[in-house]
C-alpha positions as CSV (number, residue, x, y, z in Angstrom):
1,X,19.2,-12.3,-36.2
2,X,19.3,-10.7,-32.8
3,X,17.5,-12.5,-29.8
4,X,15.7,-10.5,-27.7
5,X,17.2,-9.7,-24.2
6,X,15.3,-10.8,-21.7
7,X,17.3,-10.0,-18.5
8,X,18.4,-6.4,-18.6
9,X,20.2,-4.7,-15.6
10,X,17.0,-3.2,-14.1
11,X,15.5,-6.8,-13.9
12,X,18.2,-8.5,-12.5
13,X,18.6,-5.8,-10.1
14,X,14.7,-6.5,-9.1
15,X,15.5,-9.9,-8.8
16,X,18.6,-9.5,-6.4
17,X,16.4,-7.3,-4.7
18,X,13.4,-9.7,-4.0
19,X,16.1,-12.2,-2.8
20,X,17.6,-10.1,-0.1
21,X,14.1,-9.2,0.7
22,X,13.1,-12.6,1.0
23,X,16.4,-13.7,3.2
24,X,15.5,-11.0,5.8
25,X,13.5,-13.3,8.4
26,X,17.1,-15.6,8.5
27,X,18.6,-12.2,10.0
28,X,15.6,-11.6,12.8
29,X,14.7,-15.1,13.0
30,X,14.7,-14.9,17.2
31,X,13.9,-11.5,17.3
32,X,9.7,-11.4,17.0
33,X,9.4,-7.4,17.1
34,X,12.2,-7.4,14.2
35,X,10.0,-9.5,12.6
36,X,6.8,-7.5,13.1
37,X,8.2,-4.4,12.1
38,X,9.5,-5.5,8.9
39,X,6.2,-7.0,8.3
40,X,4.2,-3.9,9.2
41,X,6.6,-2.2,6.2
42,X,5.5,-4.7,3.9
43,X,2.2,-3.9,5.0
44,X,1.8,-0.5,4.2
45,X,4.0,-0.5,1.3
46,X,1.3,-2.8,-0.1
47,X,-1.7,-0.2,0.9
48,X,0.8,2.8,-0.5
49,X,1.2,1.2,-3.9
50,X,-2.7,0.5,-4.2
51,X,-3.2,4.1,-3.1
52,X,-1.2,5.1,-5.7
53,X,-3.4,3.7,-8.6
54,X,-6.0,6.3,-7.4
55,X,-4.2,8.7,-6.0
56,X,-0.9,9.2,-7.7
57,X,-2.0,8.0,-11.2
58,X,-6.1,9.5,-11.3
59,X,-4.8,12.2,-9.2
60,X,-7.5,11.6,-6.6
61,X,-6.6,12.4,-3.2
62,X,-8.5,9.6,-1.6
63,X,-8.6,9.0,2.2
64,X,-10.6,5.7,2.6
65,X,-8.4,3.5,2.8
66,X,-9.5,2.7,6.4
67,X,-12.9,1.9,5.1
68,X,-12.1,-0.6,2.6
69,X,-9.6,-1.7,5.2
70,X,-11.9,-2.3,8.1
71,X,-14.6,-3.7,5.4
72,X,-12.0,-6.4,4.6
73,X,-11.3,-7.2,8.5
74,X,-14.8,-7.3,9.4
75,X,-16.0,-10.0,6.1
76,X,-12.9,-12.1,6.6
77,X,-13.1,-12.0,10.6
78,X,-16.9,-12.6,10.4
79,X,-17.0,-15.5,8.0
80,X,-14.3,-17.4,10.1
81,X,-15.9,-16.9,13.6
82,X,-19.6,-17.6,11.9
83,X,-19.2,-20.3,9.8
84,X,-15.1,-21.4,10.2
85,X,-14.3,-20.4,6.6
86,X,-10.7,-19.8,6.0
87,X,-9.1,-16.6,5.5
88,X,-7.5,-17.5,2.3
89,X,-11.4,-17.3,1.2
90,X,-12.3,-14.6,3.6
91,X,-9.6,-12.1,2.5
92,X,-10.9,-11.9,-1.1
93,X,-14.6,-12.1,0.2
94,X,-13.5,-8.9,1.9
95,X,-11.8,-7.6,-1.2
96,X,-15.2,-7.6,-3.2
97,X,-16.8,-6.7,-0.3
98,X,-14.7,-3.4,-0.4
99,X,-14.5,-3.4,-4.0
100,X,-18.6,-3.2,-4.2
101,X,-18.5,-0.4,-1.4
102,X,-16.2,1.6,-3.6
103,X,-18.3,1.2,-6.3
104,X,-21.5,2.6,-4.7
105,X,-19.6,5.8,-3.2
106,X,-17.7,6.3,-6.6
107,X,-20.1,6.3,-8.9
108,X,-22.1,9.2,-7.6
109,X,-18.6,11.2,-6.8
110,X,-17.6,10.4,-10.3
111,X,-20.6,11.3,-12.3
112,X,-20.9,14.8,-10.2
113,X,-17.0,15.2,-10.6
114,X,-16.3,15.6,-7.4
115,X,-12.6,15.6,-7.3
116,X,-9.5,17.5,-5.3
117,X,-10.3,18.9,-1.8
118,X,-14.2,17.7,-1.7
119,X,-13.4,14.3,-2.9
120,X,-10.7,14.2,0.5
121,X,-13.1,15.0,2.7
122,X,-15.7,12.9,1.4
123,X,-14.1,10.1,1.1
124,X,-12.3,10.6,4.7
125,X,-16.0,11.1,6.4
126,X,-16.5,7.6,5.0
127,X,-14.3,6.3,7.5
128,X,-16.0,7.7,9.9
129,X,-19.5,6.6,8.7
130,X,-18.3,3.2,8.7
131,X,-16.7,3.2,11.9
132,X,-20.0,4.4,13.5
133,X,-21.7,1.8,11.9
134,X,-20.0,-1.1,12.8
135,X,-20.1,0.5,16.7
136,X,-23.9,0.0,16.8
137,X,-24.0,-3.0,14.7
138,X,-23.9,-5.6,17.4
139,X,-24.4,-8.5,15.5
140,X,-21.5,-8.1,13.6
141,X,-19.6,-5.4,15.2
142,X,-20.4,-3.8,18.5
143,X,-18.1,-1.8,21.0
144,X,-16.1,-4.8,22.7
145,X,-13.4,-6.8,20.9
146,X,-14.3,-10.1,18.9
147,X,-11.8,-12.4,19.0
148,X,-10.6,-15.4,16.8
149,X,-11.6,-19.0,18.0
150,X,-8.4,-21.0,18.1
151,X,-7.7,-24.3,19.4
152,X,-4.0,-26.5,19.5
153,X,-5.3,-29.0,17.0
154,X,-6.1,-26.1,14.2
155,X,-4.3,-26.1,10.7
156,X,-2.4,-22.9,11.1
157,X,-2.4,-22.7,7.4
158,X,-6.2,-23.0,7.3
159,X,-6.7,-20.3,10.3
160,X,-3.6,-18.3,9.0
161,X,-2.9,-17.9,13.1
162,X,0.6,-18.8,13.6
163,X,3.2,-18.3,16.5
164,X,5.8,-16.5,14.7
165,X,5.4,-13.4,12.6
166,X,7.5,-15.2,9.7
167,X,4.6,-16.6,7.9
168,X,2.7,-13.1,7.5
169,X,6.0,-11.6,6.1
170,X,6.2,-14.1,3.4
171,X,2.4,-13.9,2.7
172,X,2.8,-9.9,2.5
173,X,6.0,-10.3,0.6
174,X,3.9,-12.1,-2.2
175,X,1.0,-9.9,-1.9
176,X,3.0,-6.8,-2.6
177,X,5.1,-8.6,-5.5
178,X,1.2,-9.0,-7.2
179,X,0.4,-5.6,-6.5
180,X,3.6,-3.8,-7.6
181,X,2.9,-5.9,-10.9
182,X,-0.7,-4.9,-11.4
183,X,0.4,-1.2,-10.6
184,X,3.3,-1.4,-13.4
185,X,0.9,-3.1,-16.0
186,X,-1.7,-0.7,-14.9
187,X,0.8,2.1,-15.5
188,X,1.9,1.3,-18.9
189,X,-1.9,0.2,-20.2
190,X,-4.5,2.0,-21.8
191,X,-6.1,2.5,-18.8
192,X,-2.6,4.0,-17.0
193,X,-2.4,6.7,-19.9
194,X,-6.2,7.9,-19.4
195,X,-5.4,8.2,-15.7
196,X,-2.3,10.1,-16.1
197,X,-3.8,12.3,-19.0
198,X,-6.8,12.9,-16.1
199,X,-4.4,13.6,-13.6
200,X,-2.7,16.4,-15.8
201,X,-5.9,18.1,-17.0
202,X,-9.2,16.7,-16.5
203,X,-11.3,18.7,-18.9
204,X,-8.6,18.1,-21.7
205,X,-8.3,14.6,-21.4
206,X,-12.4,14.6,-21.6
207,X,-12.3,16.5,-25.0
208,X,-9.8,14.1,-26.0
209,X,-11.9,11.0,-25.8
210,X,-10.9,10.1,-22.3
211,X,-14.2,8.3,-20.0
212,X,-13.2,10.2,-16.8
213,X,-15.9,8.5,-15.0
214,X,-15.0,4.7,-16.1
215,X,-11.3,5.1,-15.6
216,X,-11.4,6.7,-12.3
217,X,-14.2,4.2,-11.4
218,X,-11.6,1.1,-12.4
219,X,-8.6,2.6,-10.4
220,X,-11.0,3.1,-7.2
221,X,-12.2,-0.6,-7.3
222,X,-8.9,-2.2,-8.4
223,X,-7.4,-0.1,-5.1
224,X,-10.4,-0.7,-2.7
225,X,-10.0,-4.5,-3.7
226,X,-6.1,-4.9,-3.0
227,X,-6.8,-2.6,0.5
228,X,-9.5,-5.1,1.3
229,X,-7.6,-8.2,0.8
230,X,-5.1,-6.6,2.9
231,X,-7.6,-6.0,5.8
232,X,-8.9,-9.7,5.1
233,X,-5.6,-10.6,7.0
234,X,-5.7,-8.6,9.9
235,X,-7.6,-10.9,11.7
236,X,-5.4,-13.4,11.3
237,X,-2.7,-11.2,12.3
238,X,-4.0,-9.4,15.3
239,X,-6.6,-12.2,16.4
240,X,-9.5,-9.9,17.0
241,X,-12.2,-7.6,15.3
242,X,-12.7,-3.9,16.7
243,X,-14.5,-0.8,15.0
244,X,-11.3,1.0,15.7
245,X,-9.6,-0.4,12.6
246,X,-11.9,2.1,10.3
247,X,-9.1,4.6,11.2
248,X,-9.0,7.9,9.6
249,X,-5.0,8.5,10.2
250,X,-4.2,5.5,9.2
251,X,-5.8,6.7,5.8
252,X,-4.1,9.5,6.1
253,X,-0.6,7.7,6.5
254,X,-1.0,5.9,3.7
255,X,-1.9,8.8,1.5
256,X,1.5,10.7,2.9
257,X,3.6,7.4,1.6
258,X,2.4,7.8,-1.6
259,X,2.9,11.4,-1.9
260,X,6.1,11.4,-0.1
261,X,7.5,8.1,-2.1
262,X,6.5,9.7,-5.7
263,X,3.2,10.1,-7.2
264,X,2.5,7.7,-10.1
265,X,6.1,5.6,-9.5
266,X,5.8,2.4,-9.2
267,X,8.1,1.9,-6.6
268,X,8.1,5.6,-4.7
269,X,5.5,4.1,-2.4
270,X,7.3,1.0,-1.3
271,X,10.8,3.2,-0.8
272,X,8.6,5.6,1.5
273,X,7.2,2.8,3.3
274,X,10.5,1.3,4.0
275,X,11.7,4.9,5.1
276,X,9.1,6.3,7.0
277,X,7.3,3.6,9.0
278,X,10.8,2.1,9.9
279,X,11.6,5.1,11.4
280,X,8.2,5.4,12.8
281,X,8.3,2.3,14.6
282,X,12.1,2.4,15.8
283,X,10.9,5.8,17.5
284,X,8.2,4.1,19.4
285,X,10.4,1.3,20.2
286,X,13.4,2.9,21.4
287,X,12.1,6.4,22.3
288,X,9.4,5.3,24.3
289,X,5.7,6.2,24.4
290,X,6.1,9.4,25.4
291,X,7.4,10.5,22.1
292,X,4.3,8.8,20.5
293,X,3.5,11.9,18.4
294,X,6.8,12.7,16.9
295,X,7.1,10.9,14.2
296,X,3.9,13.2,13.2
297,X,6.1,16.2,13.0
298,X,8.8,14.2,11.1
299,X,6.3,13.2,8.5
300,X,5.4,17.2,8.5
301,X,9.0,17.8,7.9
302,X,10.0,15.2,5.4
303,X,7.2,16.6,3.1
304,X,8.2,20.1,3.3
305,X,11.7,18.9,2.5
306,X,10.3,17.2,-0.2
307,X,8.1,19.7,-1.6
308,X,10.9,22.1,-1.7
309,X,13.7,20.3,-3.0
310,X,12.0,17.2,-4.7
311,X,8.1,17.5,-5.5
312,X,8.3,14.6,-7.6
313,X,9.0,12.5,-4.2
314,X,12.1,10.7,-3.1
315,X,12.0,8.0,-5.7
316,X,12.9,10.3,-8.3
317,X,15.8,11.5,-5.6
318,X,17.0,7.8,-5.8
319,X,17.0,7.9,-9.3
320,X,18.8,10.6,-9.6
321,X,21.2,9.6,-7.2
322,X,21.7,6.2,-9.0
323,X,21.8,7.9,-12.6
324,X,24.8,10.1,-10.9
325,X,26.3,6.7,-9.6
326,X,26.2,4.5,-12.6
327,X,27.7,7.5,-14.5
328,X,30.4,8.0,-12.1
329,X,31.3,4.5,-12.0
330,X,30.9,4.5,-16.1
331,X,34.0,7.5,-16.1
332,X,36.3,5.4,-13.9
333,X,36.1,2.6,-16.3
334,X,36.6,4.5,-19.3
335,X,39.6,6.1,-17.4
336,X,40.7,2.9,-16.1
337,X,40.5,1.5,-19.7
338,X,42.3,4.2,-21.5
339,X,45.0,3.7,-18.6
340,X,45.3,0.1,-19.8
341,X,45.2,1.2,-23.5
342,X,48.3,3.8,-22.8
């Protein structure tokens, strides 16, 4: 009787990649900016992977991530400032608030089959609505920053306020692993197949029995919850609250990462975040503020190149290159064995 192979080459490769990533802080131990950079890459990888559930699988061009992140940020930060509730609880409360907001907004949109460009415009406008709302809501928001209270005697693991970025790096790495697992399970579940069918042809999928409204709403609230949880960590990371975190450009950037990485591909957004976010932050650091907007031009150029040569995303390109490399190594190995036999 044959036993099932538990560890295949892909699983071992992922484990090796995780271990290597976990060792990154050892390389940049004394460089706090480098630690901030790699932590930022992980944050965007989490956000883009979450976006891939609604944008890549369901085909809804959602530009509302800035709203869900801001709601998570203000929920977690307000709970800590007013009642000293740890961000470990606050970030999940923020995820629930973001999820509730997504459900309230998504139900009428999906009920009336708002999609494509109109859905993108509606979700983008929602970010600006929340920004203005919190600018005028002085009891929670307001035009001035609200700083988190800190004391030398505070337990940093309760307040999540550290003097180094290393703990944030590991928190975000753990969250990324969880989000990747969730995305993978959804991708290979009944919900995932329904979302992919709706993405291909919504009318045909509904004829075959797919509940478009329910499937899209589930994808939306899962995505919003993850973004809200991530936003719940922002007050601890940055130390203050402000309505400027309701950022439409952030929503656009997350969507770009999902599109460039590969729509519906689990690891595509992670690859895009590693490449694009690293390049952007490196450009800001080494070329100075005078070229602040240059990365936007790079984004546009990459989008054009991807659309022309690999419209399915850079993850597909990387997979094709890997397959070619594996086949090349296999041929070399077979040739070497043939020479030994001869």
